[in-house]
C-alpha positions as CSV (number, residue, x, y, z in Angstrom):
1,M,90.9,121.9,93.2
2,K,91.5,118.6,91.5
3,I,91.6,115.7,93.9
4,P,94.5,113.4,92.8
5,K,93.5,110.1,91.5
6,A,96.2,107.4,91.2
7,K,95.9,105.2,88.2
8,K,95.0,101.5,88.9
9,I,97.4,98.8,87.6
10,P,96.3,95.5,89.1
11,H,99.0,93.4,90.7
12,L,97.9,89.8,91.7
13,F,99.0,88.0,94.8
14,T,98.2,84.5,95.6
15,E,98.9,83.0,99.0
16,F,97.4,79.9,100.5
17,G,94.9,79.6,97.6
18,Q,93.6,83.1,98.2
19,Q,94.0,85.9,95.6
20,R,94.6,89.5,96.5
21,T,94.6,92.4,94.0
22,D,96.8,95.4,94.8
23,D,95.9,98.2,92.3
24,Y,98.5,100.5,93.6
25,Y,101.5,98.2,94.0
26,W,103.2,100.3,91.2
27,L,103.7,103.1,93.6
28,R,106.6,101.4,95.2
29,D,108.8,102.0,92.2
30,R,110.6,105.2,93.3
31,K,112.4,105.3,90.0
32,N,109.2,105.6,88.0
33,P,108.6,109.4,87.3
34,A,104.8,108.7,87.5
35,V,105.2,107.9,91.2
36,L,106.9,111.2,92.1
37,D,104.3,112.9,90.0
38,Y,101.6,111.5,92.1
39,L,103.3,112.3,95.3
40,K,103.7,115.9,94.2
41,A,100.2,116.0,93.0
42,E,99.0,114.9,96.5
43,N,101.3,117.6,98.0
44,D,99.9,120.3,95.8
45,Y,96.3,119.3,96.7
46,Y,97.2,119.4,100.4
47,Q,98.7,122.8,100.0
48,Q,95.7,124.2,98.1
49,A,93.0,122.6,100.3
50,T,94.7,123.9,103.4
51,A,95.7,127.3,102.1
52,H,93.1,129.0,104.4
53,T,95.1,127.5,107.4
54,K,98.5,129.0,106.4
55,E,98.0,132.0,108.7
56,L,97.1,129.6,111.5
57,Q,100.1,127.4,110.8
58,E,102.4,130.3,111.0
59,K,100.8,131.6,114.2
60,L,101.2,128.1,115.7
61,F,104.8,128.0,114.6
62,E,105.5,131.4,116.1
63,E,103.5,130.5,119.2
64,I,105.4,127.2,119.9
65,S,108.8,128.7,118.9
66,S,108.2,131.7,121.3
67,R,107.9,129.3,124.3
68,M,111.2,127.6,123.4
69,K,114.4,129.1,124.7
70,K,116.5,129.5,121.5
71,E,119.9,129.7,123.0
72,V,120.1,126.7,125.2
73,A,122.7,124.3,126.5
74,T,122.6,120.9,128.2
75,V,123.7,120.2,131.7
76,P,127.5,119.4,131.3
77,F,128.9,116.0,132.2
78,F,132.4,115.1,133.1
79,E,134.2,112.2,131.4
80,N,137.9,111.3,131.3
81,G,139.2,114.7,132.1
82,Y,136.8,116.9,130.1
83,W,133.4,118.6,130.6
84,Y,131.1,117.8,127.6
85,Q,128.1,119.9,126.6
86,T,125.7,120.4,123.7
87,R,124.3,123.9,123.0
88,Y,122.2,125.6,120.5
89,E,122.7,129.2,119.4
90,E,119.7,131.7,119.0
91,T,118.8,130.9,115.4
92,S,120.6,127.6,114.7
93,D,118.6,124.6,113.6
94,Y,121.4,122.1,114.8
95,P,123.5,121.5,117.8
96,I,127.0,122.3,118.6
97,Y,129.0,119.9,120.6
98,V,131.7,121.3,122.8
99,R,134.0,120.4,125.7
100,R,136.3,122.0,128.3
101,Q,139.3,120.5,129.9
102,G,139.3,120.0,133.6
103,T,136.8,122.8,134.6
104,M,133.9,124.6,133.1
105,D,136.0,127.8,133.4
106,A,138.4,126.4,130.8
107,P,138.3,127.7,127.2
108,E,135.5,126.0,125.1
109,E,136.7,123.5,122.4
110,V,134.2,123.1,119.6
111,L,134.1,119.4,118.6
112,F,131.3,119.5,116.0
113,D,129.2,122.4,114.7
114,C,126.4,120.7,113.0
115,N,125.1,124.0,111.5
116,A,128.3,124.4,109.6
117,M,128.3,120.6,108.6
118,A,124.7,120.8,107.5
119,K,125.1,123.7,105.1
120,K,123.7,123.1,101.6
121,K,122.2,119.8,102.8
122,K,118.5,119.2,102.7
123,Y,118.8,116.7,105.6
124,F,121.5,116.3,108.2
125,H,122.0,114.0,111.2
126,L,125.2,113.4,113.3
127,S,125.2,110.2,115.1
128,D,126.6,109.8,118.6
129,F,130.4,110.3,118.4
130,E,133.0,108.4,120.5
131,V,136.2,109.9,121.8
132,S,139.4,107.8,122.2
133,D,140.9,107.2,125.7
134,D,143.7,109.7,125.1
135,N,141.1,112.4,124.1
136,Q,142.7,113.0,120.7
137,W,140.4,111.3,118.3
138,A,136.7,111.2,117.6
139,V,134.8,108.8,115.4
140,F,131.5,110.1,114.1
141,G,128.8,109.2,111.6
142,I,126.8,111.3,109.2
143,D,123.4,110.8,107.5
144,T,122.5,113.2,104.8
145,V,119.6,111.3,103.2
146,S,117.5,110.1,106.2
147,R,117.8,106.4,105.5
148,R,119.8,105.8,108.6
149,Q,122.8,104.7,106.6
150,Y,125.7,106.6,108.2
151,T,129.1,107.5,106.8
152,L,131.9,107.2,109.5
153,Q,134.8,109.6,109.7
154,I,137.5,110.2,112.1
155,K,138.6,113.6,113.5
156,N,141.8,114.6,115.1
157,L,140.5,116.8,118.0
158,R,143.9,118.4,118.6
159,T,144.4,119.7,115.1
160,G,140.7,119.8,113.9
161,E,141.8,117.7,110.8
162,V,139.2,115.0,109.6
163,L,141.1,112.2,108.2
164,P,140.9,111.9,104.4
165,Y,138.8,108.6,104.1
166,C,135.4,107.5,105.2
167,I,133.5,104.2,106.0
168,K,130.2,103.9,104.3
169,N,127.0,102.0,104.9
170,T,127.2,101.8,108.7
171,N,124.6,102.1,111.5
172,G,126.5,105.1,112.9
173,E,127.9,103.2,115.9
174,A,131.6,102.8,116.5
175,V,133.7,102.3,119.7
176,W,137.3,102.7,120.5
177,A,139.6,100.0,122.0
178,A,141.9,101.1,124.8
179,D,144.9,101.5,122.4
180,N,143.6,104.7,120.9
181,R,144.1,103.3,117.4
182,T,141.5,100.6,116.9
183,I,137.7,101.1,116.3
184,F,135.0,98.6,116.0
185,Y,131.9,99.5,113.9
186,V,128.8,98.0,112.4
187,R,128.0,97.7,108.7
188,N,124.4,97.7,107.3
189,H,123.1,95.4,104.5
190,L,122.8,97.7,101.4
191,Q,119.2,96.7,100.6
192,T,117.5,95.7,103.8
193,L,119.6,98.0,106.0
194,R,120.0,95.3,108.6
195,S,122.9,95.8,110.8
196,F,124.8,92.5,110.4
197,K,128.6,92.9,110.3
198,V,131.1,94.1,112.8
199,Y,134.6,95.3,111.5
200,R,137.8,96.3,113.1
201,H,139.5,99.3,111.7
202,T,143.0,100.6,112.5
203,L,143.5,104.4,112.6
204,G,145.1,105.7,109.4
205,T,144.7,102.6,107.3
206,D,142.5,102.0,104.1
207,P,139.0,100.8,105.2
208,K,139.3,98.3,102.5
209,D,141.7,96.4,104.7
210,D,139.3,96.4,107.6
211,V,138.9,93.0,109.3
212,L,135.5,91.3,109.6
213,V,135.2,90.4,113.3
214,Y,131.7,89.0,113.3
215,Q,128.8,88.4,110.9
216,E,125.3,87.8,112.0
217,K,123.8,85.2,109.6
218,D,120.4,84.9,111.1
219,D,118.3,87.6,109.3
220,T,115.9,87.9,112.3
221,F,118.7,89.4,114.4
222,E,120.4,92.8,114.4
223,I,123.7,93.7,116.0
224,F,125.3,96.6,117.7
225,V,128.6,97.4,119.5
226,Y,129.5,99.3,122.6
227,R,132.0,99.6,125.4
228,E,131.1,98.8,129.0
229,K,130.8,101.8,131.4
230,S,133.7,100.2,133.4
231,R,135.7,100.6,130.2
232,K,137.2,97.1,130.6
233,Y,135.2,95.3,127.9
234,L,134.1,95.8,124.3
235,V,130.7,94.2,123.6
236,I,128.9,93.0,120.4
237,G,125.2,92.6,121.0
238,C,122.9,90.5,118.9
239,E,119.1,90.9,119.4
240,S,115.9,89.7,117.9
241,T,112.4,90.3,119.3
242,L,112.6,87.3,121.6
243,T,116.3,86.5,122.0
244,S,119.6,88.1,123.0
245,E,123.3,87.1,122.7
246,Y,126.4,89.0,123.5
247,R,130.1,88.6,122.8
248,I,132.8,90.3,124.9
249,L,136.5,91.2,124.5
250,K,138.8,93.1,126.9
251,A,139.3,96.5,125.5
252,D,143.1,96.3,125.8
253,T,143.3,93.3,123.6
254,P,141.5,94.5,120.4
255,E,143.1,91.9,118.0
256,E,142.0,88.9,120.0
257,A,138.7,87.2,119.2
258,F,135.4,88.0,121.0
259,S,134.1,85.3,123.2
260,I,130.4,84.4,123.6
261,F,128.9,85.5,126.9
262,Q,125.9,83.1,126.7
263,P,124.9,81.3,123.6
264,R,121.5,82.3,122.2
265,I,118.5,80.3,123.3
266,R,115.2,81.2,121.7
267,G,113.2,83.1,124.2
268,L,116.1,84.0,126.5
269,E,116.6,87.6,126.7
270,Y,119.4,89.3,128.7
271,D,121.3,92.5,129.0
272,I,124.7,92.8,130.7
273,A,126.7,95.4,132.7
274,H,130.2,95.0,134.1
275,Y,131.4,95.8,137.5
276,N,134.4,94.6,139.6
277,E,135.1,91.3,138.1
278,H,131.5,90.4,137.7
279,F,128.8,90.9,135.1
280,Y,125.3,91.8,136.1
281,V,122.6,90.2,134.0
282,L,119.1,91.6,133.6
283,T,117.2,88.6,132.2
284,N,113.9,86.7,131.8
285,K,115.6,83.4,132.5
286,D,113.5,80.7,134.1
287,G,110.2,82.4,133.2
288,A,111.0,85.7,134.8
289,T,108.5,87.6,132.5
290,N,109.2,91.0,134.2
291,F,112.9,90.2,134.4
292,K,115.2,89.6,137.3
293,L,118.7,90.6,138.2
294,M,121.5,88.0,138.3
295,R,125.3,88.1,138.6
296,T,128.1,86.0,137.2
297,P,131.9,86.1,137.3
298,E,133.6,87.6,134.3
299,E,135.5,84.5,133.6
300,A,132.4,82.2,133.8
301,T,129.6,83.9,132.0
302,S,127.3,81.1,130.7
303,C,123.9,81.0,132.4
304,E,124.6,78.0,134.7
305,H,126.9,80.4,136.6
306,W,124.3,83.2,137.0
307,Q,123.3,83.9,140.6
308,E,120.1,85.8,141.6
309,I,120.5,89.2,143.1
310,I,117.0,90.6,142.7
311,P,114.3,88.0,142.2
312,H,111.5,88.2,139.7
313,N,108.3,90.0,140.8
314,P,105.3,89.5,138.6
315,E,104.0,93.0,139.8
316,V,107.2,94.8,139.0
317,L,109.1,95.3,135.7
318,L,112.8,95.6,136.0
319,N,113.4,98.1,133.2
320,D,117.1,99.1,133.4
321,L,120.1,99.5,135.6
322,E,123.0,101.8,136.2
323,I,126.3,100.6,137.6
324,F,128.5,102.9,139.8
325,K,131.5,102.1,141.8
326,D,129.7,102.1,145.1
327,Y,126.1,101.9,144.1
328,L,123.7,99.9,141.9
329,V,120.7,101.9,140.6
330,V,117.7,99.9,139.3
331,E,114.8,101.4,137.2
332,E,111.5,99.6,137.8
333,V,107.8,100.1,136.7
334,C,105.0,99.2,139.1
335,N,101.4,99.6,138.1
336,G,102.5,101.9,135.2
337,L,104.5,104.2,137.5
338,E,108.3,104.4,137.2
339,R,110.5,103.9,140.3
340,I,114.3,104.4,140.9
341,L,115.9,102.1,143.5
342,I,119.4,103.0,144.9
343,R,121.4,100.3,146.6
344,S,124.9,100.4,147.9
345,W,127.1,97.4,147.1
346,D,127.8,96.9,150.8
347,G,124.2,96.6,151.6
348,K,124.1,99.5,154.1
349,V,121.9,101.7,151.8
350,A,118.7,100.8,149.9
351,Y,115.9,103.2,149.2
352,Y,113.6,104.5,146.4
353,L,113.5,108.0,145.2
354,P,110.3,109.6,146.3
355,F,107.6,110.4,143.7
356,D,104.1,111.1,144.7
357,S,102.3,112.3,141.6
358,E,99.5,110.3,140.0
359,T,101.1,110.2,136.7
360,Y,104.6,111.1,135.7
361,T,107.9,110.1,133.9
362,A,111.2,109.5,135.7
363,Y,114.3,107.9,134.3
364,T,118.1,108.0,134.8
365,T,120.1,110.0,132.3
366,Q,123.7,110.9,131.3
367,N,125.4,109.0,134.1
368,V,128.7,108.4,132.2
369,A,130.9,108.7,135.4
370,F,131.7,105.4,137.2
371,D,133.4,106.6,140.3
372,T,130.8,109.1,141.7
373,P,128.3,109.2,144.4
374,Y,126.0,111.3,142.3
375,L,123.1,110.1,140.1
376,R,121.3,112.2,137.6
377,Y,117.7,111.6,136.5
378,N,115.0,113.2,134.5
379,Y,111.6,114.0,136.0
380,Q,108.5,115.4,134.2
381,S,104.9,115.0,133.6
382,L,102.1,116.1,131.3
383,S,101.9,119.5,133.1
384,T,105.5,119.6,134.7
385,P,108.4,120.6,132.5
386,A,111.4,118.3,132.4
387,S,114.0,118.7,135.0
388,I,117.5,117.2,135.3
389,I,117.9,116.4,139.0
390,E,121.1,115.2,140.7
391,V,120.9,113.1,143.9
392,D,123.7,112.4,146.3
393,M,123.3,108.6,146.7
394,R,125.0,108.7,150.1
395,T,122.5,111.0,151.7
396,G,119.4,111.2,149.4
397,E,119.9,114.9,149.1
398,Q,118.7,116.3,145.7
399,R,119.3,119.4,143.7
400,V,117.8,120.6,140.3
401,L,120.5,121.1,137.8
402,K,118.3,122.3,135.0
403,E,114.6,122.9,134.5
404,Q,113.0,123.3,131.0
405,E,112.2,127.0,130.6
406,I,108.9,127.9,129.1
407,L,109.2,131.5,127.8
408,G,106.5,134.0,127.4
409,G,105.5,134.5,131.1
410,Q,102.1,132.9,130.7
411,F,102.8,129.2,131.6
412,D,101.9,128.0,135.1
413,K,101.8,124.3,135.7
414,H,99.1,124.8,138.4
415,N,96.7,125.9,135.7
416,Y,96.5,122.3,134.4
417,T,95.0,119.1,135.7
418,E,96.4,115.6,135.2
419,E,94.5,112.4,135.7
420,R,94.8,108.7,135.2
421,L,91.6,106.9,134.2
422,W,91.0,103.2,133.6
423,A,88.8,102.0,130.7
424,I,87.4,98.6,130.3
425,A,88.4,96.7,127.3
426,S,86.2,94.3,125.4
427,D,87.7,91.3,127.2
428,G,87.2,93.0,130.7
429,V,90.8,94.1,131.1
430,R,91.4,97.5,132.6
431,V,93.4,99.9,130.3
432,P,95.0,103.0,131.8
433,I,94.8,106.5,130.2
434,S,96.9,109.4,131.2
435,L,95.3,112.8,130.4
436,V,95.9,116.6,131.0
437,Y,93.7,119.6,130.4
438,R,93.4,123.2,131.4
439,K,91.5,123.7,134.7
440,G,87.9,124.7,134.3
441,I,86.6,122.3,131.7
442,E,83.2,120.8,132.1
443,K,82.4,117.1,131.3
444,N,79.6,118.0,129.0
445,G,80.9,116.1,125.9
446,Q,81.8,119.3,124.2
447,N,85.6,119.4,124.7
448,P,87.9,118.6,121.8
449,L,90.1,115.8,122.8
450,L,93.3,114.3,121.1
451,L,93.8,110.7,122.0
452,Y,97.3,109.4,121.3
453,G,98.3,105.7,120.9
454,Y,101.1,103.5,119.9
455,G,101.0,100.0,121.4
456,S,103.8,98.0,119.8
457,Y,107.3,96.6,120.4
458,G,107.0,96.9,124.2
459,I,107.6,100.7,123.9
460,T,105.8,102.7,126.6
461,I,104.5,106.1,125.7
462,N,105.2,107.9,129.0
463,P,103.3,110.9,130.2
464,S,105.9,113.5,129.4
465,F,105.8,117.3,128.9
466,S,105.4,119.0,125.7
467,S,105.6,122.8,125.4
468,A,104.0,122.6,121.9
469,L,101.0,120.8,123.3
470,L,100.2,124.0,125.2
471,S,98.8,125.4,121.9
472,L,96.1,122.8,122.1
473,L,95.5,122.8,125.8
474,D,95.2,126.6,126.0
475,R,92.5,126.4,123.2
476,G,90.4,124.0,125.2
477,F,91.7,120.6,124.0
478,I,92.2,117.7,126.4
479,Y,95.2,115.5,125.5
480,A,95.1,111.8,126.5
481,I,97.5,108.9,126.1
482,A,96.0,105.4,125.8
483,H,98.4,102.9,127.4
484,I,97.2,100.1,125.4
485,R,98.5,96.5,125.2
486,G,101.5,96.0,123.0
487,G,103.5,98.5,125.1
488,E,105.0,97.8,128.5
489,Y,103.2,100.3,130.7
490,L,101.8,97.5,132.9
491,G,104.8,95.2,132.6
492,R,106.1,92.7,130.1
493,Q,103.0,90.7,130.1
494,W,101.1,93.9,128.9
495,Y,103.4,93.7,125.7
496,E,102.9,89.9,125.2
497,E,99.1,90.4,125.2
498,G,99.4,92.9,122.3
499,K,101.5,91.1,119.7
500,L,101.4,88.3,117.3
501,L,98.1,86.4,117.5
502,K,96.9,88.8,120.2
503,K,97.6,92.0,118.2
504,K,93.9,92.9,118.0
505,N,93.9,93.7,121.7
506,T,95.9,96.7,120.8
507,F,93.2,98.1,118.6
508,S,90.2,97.1,120.8
509,D,92.0,98.7,123.8
510,F,92.2,102.0,121.9
511,I,88.6,101.9,120.9
512,A,87.6,101.1,124.5
513,C,89.6,104.2,125.7
514,A,87.8,106.4,123.2
515,E,84.4,104.9,124.2
516,H,85.3,105.5,128.0
517,L,86.3,109.2,127.4
518,I,83.1,109.7,125.5
519,G,81.0,107.9,128.1
520,E,82.6,109.9,131.0
521,G,81.7,113.2,129.3
522,Y,85.2,114.3,128.5
523,T,84.3,114.5,124.8
524,S,82.1,113.2,122.0
525,P,82.6,111.8,118.6
526,E,82.1,115.2,117.1
527,H,85.0,116.4,119.1
528,L,87.3,113.4,119.4
529,Y,90.5,113.1,117.4
530,A,93.2,110.4,117.3
531,K,96.8,110.4,116.5
532,G,99.5,107.7,116.0
533,G,102.7,107.3,114.1
534,S,104.7,104.4,112.6
535,A,103.3,101.4,114.4
536,G,100.9,103.8,115.9
537,G,99.9,104.6,112.4
538,L,98.8,101.0,111.9
539,L,96.6,101.6,115.0
540,M,95.2,104.6,113.3
541,G,94.4,102.6,110.1
542,V,92.6,99.9,112.0
543,V,90.4,102.2,114.1
544,A,89.6,104.2,111.0
545,N,88.3,101.0,109.5
546,E,86.7,99.5,112.6
547,A,85.3,102.5,114.5
548,P,85.2,105.5,112.2
549,E,82.1,106.8,113.9
550,L,84.0,107.6,117.1
551,F,86.4,110.1,115.6
552,H,86.0,113.5,113.9
553,G,89.6,113.4,112.6
554,I,92.8,111.3,112.5
555,V,96.5,112.2,112.2
556,A,98.5,109.2,110.9
557,A,102.2,109.9,110.8
558,V,104.5,107.6,108.7
559,P,101.8,104.8,109.1
560,F,102.6,101.1,108.8
561,V,99.4,100.1,107.0
562,D,100.2,97.5,104.3
563,V,101.0,94.8,106.8
564,V,100.8,91.6,104.8
565,T,102.5,92.7,101.6
566,T,105.3,94.3,103.6
567,M,105.9,91.3,105.9
568,L,106.0,88.9,102.9
569,D,108.8,91.0,101.3
570,E,112.0,90.0,102.8
571,T,113.9,92.7,100.9
572,I,112.3,95.5,102.7
573,P,114.1,96.9,105.8
574,L,112.9,95.5,109.2
575,T,110.7,92.7,107.7
576,T,112.6,89.5,108.8
577,G,113.5,91.0,112.1
578,E,109.9,91.5,113.1
579,Y,108.4,88.1,112.5
580,D,108.2,87.7,116.3
581,E,106.4,91.0,116.7
582,W,103.7,90.7,113.9
583,G,104.0,87.1,112.9
584,N,105.3,85.6,109.6
585,P,102.6,85.6,107.0
586,N,104.4,82.9,105.1
587,E,102.7,80.7,107.7
588,E,99.0,80.3,106.9
589,E,97.6,81.0,110.5
590,Y,99.5,84.4,110.7
591,Y,98.7,85.2,107.1
592,H,95.0,85.1,107.6
593,Y,95.2,86.9,111.0
594,M,97.4,89.7,109.8
595,L,95.2,90.1,106.7
596,S,92.1,90.5,108.8
597,Y,93.4,93.8,110.4
598,S,95.9,95.1,107.8
599,P,94.5,98.6,107.2
600,Y,95.2,98.8,103.5
601,D,93.7,95.4,102.8
602,Q,90.6,96.2,104.9
603,V,89.7,99.6,103.4
604,R,86.0,99.4,102.5
605,A,83.2,101.5,101.1
606,Q,82.1,103.5,104.3
607,N,82.4,106.9,105.8
608,Y,85.7,107.8,107.2
609,P,86.9,110.6,109.5
610,A,88.9,113.5,108.1
611,M,92.5,112.3,107.8
612,Y,95.9,114.0,107.7
613,V,98.5,111.3,106.6
614,S,102.2,112.2,106.4
615,T,105.2,110.3,105.2
616,G,108.9,110.8,104.1
617,L,110.2,109.7,100.6
618,H,113.4,108.3,102.2
619,D,111.7,106.6,105.1
620,S,113.7,103.4,105.9
621,Q,111.3,102.0,108.5
622,V,107.9,102.5,106.8
623,Q,108.3,102.9,103.1
624,Y,106.6,105.9,101.7
625,W,104.4,103.7,99.4
626,E,102.4,102.3,102.2
627,P,100.6,105.6,103.1
628,A,100.6,106.6,99.5
629,K,98.8,103.4,98.5
630,W,96.6,103.6,101.5
631,V,95.4,107.2,100.6
632,A,94.9,106.3,97.0
633,K,92.7,103.3,97.9
634,L,90.7,105.4,100.5
635,R,90.1,108.0,97.8
636,T,88.4,105.3,95.6
637,L,86.3,103.7,98.3
638,K,85.4,106.1,101.0
639,T,81.9,107.4,100.8
640,D,82.1,110.7,102.8
641,P,83.2,114.2,101.7
642,N,85.6,114.6,104.7
643,P,89.2,115.9,103.9
644,L,91.8,113.4,103.2
645,Y,95.4,114.7,102.8
646,L,98.7,113.0,102.0
647,D,101.7,115.2,102.8
648,T,105.0,113.7,101.7
649,H,108.3,115.2,102.8
650,L,110.4,114.7,99.7
651,E,113.7,115.2,101.5
652,A,113.2,113.4,104.8
653,G,112.6,109.9,106.2
654,H,111.0,108.3,109.3
655,G,111.8,111.1,111.7
656,G,110.7,114.0,109.5
657,A,112.8,117.2,109.1
658,S,116.1,117.2,110.8
659,G,116.2,120.8,112.0
660,R,114.6,121.8,115.2
661,F,112.6,124.7,113.6
662,E,111.4,122.6,110.7
663,A,110.2,120.0,113.1
664,I,108.0,122.6,114.8
665,R,106.5,123.5,111.4
666,E,105.5,119.9,111.0
667,T,103.8,119.9,114.4
668,A,102.1,123.2,113.4
669,K,100.6,121.5,110.3
670,E,99.1,118.8,112.5
671,Y,97.7,121.2,115.0
672,A,96.3,123.4,112.3
673,F,94.5,120.5,110.8
674,L,92.9,119.6,114.1
675,L,91.9,123.1,115.0
676,D,90.5,123.8,111.6
677,L,88.3,120.7,111.9
678,E,87.2,121.7,115.3
679,T,86.4,125.2,114.3
680,N,84.6,124.3,111.0
681,R,82.5,121.3,112.2
């Protein structure tokens, strides 16, 4: 087999008197035939080098698929006179969206059959659709490239006719005003893909005549549009990493101007929810790092009118809220564990839903009805399949509406052990780890262990169930999640300690978790593997440079590895909106700090673990050339014979393949890579 070797064409950068040479900068030109040739050569090499695992990949695919109930439907929910449901047929890749009028015994009405819509398309995704108040019209968005650029269309649900025009270059979001003829939608910038304009469209008119309602001129902000659960207000949201701003308009006056809820103040974050002539505001105002809940009259919304309802608690993160006619539901996180608080508006009822597991995931879900005493929430853990549970908020009585079925007759959650451990980081901070394994393992350092990490944007990787993961657990693997700084597992401050000029805490925390698992005998460097994707791929790149001796193999999915060059290029999607996450390398302090950990820039002549790197040609979040350049540079400098694979999906983007069965094949590739390494050490 011929190992691909990308040609070197030096490209010189000069910043703050320092020169950087990028030999593979040319790979960003997707119109250059040599670029596609190189990506195909890497794909061919990967296929040849892993040909001996094809049978294992197919076995894993069949194994994972066999646990999954193929013909499945979601729990129906009731909205505005109809029961809505999503279902899959036995062999279908894509969902079918249906509804029934009044009762579940009524005839099924197919709204969208994505299998028919996806025919002859290599990629397909239907955005969330919105139905007009009179139940006649639905606006929906379609992406057939995987660049998250959606084309909006409008369907007459009574006749099945799709109106003969479309609205291109949107983010897929659109909402109806109360008049059943006006929609508001968001347009993306053609190059950066930043959502920055809100338009008003009138049903049946030429989109060229649509009215620009709002344009966000600050390129660090993105915008979105939605309608409040109370249905009274339309909302335009503007957000950057650190700052929020909302505009509101009564849904029955769509041609009037939106009014600012509270003008943006750098560092002030807030979310709003309307109820009974008031808005409830979840905010970090007045230094409430973990957020607090406030209330303001709908006619006086600026922050001087906000009144405190739930005070700030430095030990408890207020994560989200659900508004009902008679109840307020608050989602909290305390010491990494999620809690759901139910309070009646009259003050007579206040209680937490009981969860007693050591590590789990619980969150509210699909509560579209406003005037109802019933709350739906999702509960799962690393060994417990997901359940949709309905609780009567008046009595606390609960019933399981649906539990994820694991087919095959062999799965029993009692055969697995879940734990939460605490590693000690280099600065003395305790870092939590969630892990699961099949009962009976010995802590003798001989167990294969897959350690997953993310650690950015305040995103928490919760300990949730995966039926696919059983294919590793039942082969003796331990699976662990490192809840490192940069996420919000331990509250908002946990996020603040893993960004900007404290970003290196994310990486050292992960290394500390790996060392702790080794030190406690769960595994050893010969059996330890790491995985991360996107910003978690950045994490993989750093630990590969800084602690390669700890890992036998690494899976890096769509990895963000060319930090400085990307963040210096304002034409690339996401760049300007993420200065408050990573820093702005146009400022010297940030430039040097970011350069010091940027995986691509810090590749060096040393031994590296075996690595499987995946990307998508149409990725809009991490451009394909980042992992391509990284692999090309690794091939030149690494001093070991360990496998290094670049697998580029030429018809997909950041999320990989769009069909549910194709997604399983991608998982099978990763698992086969790990199992092959473990078998052939």
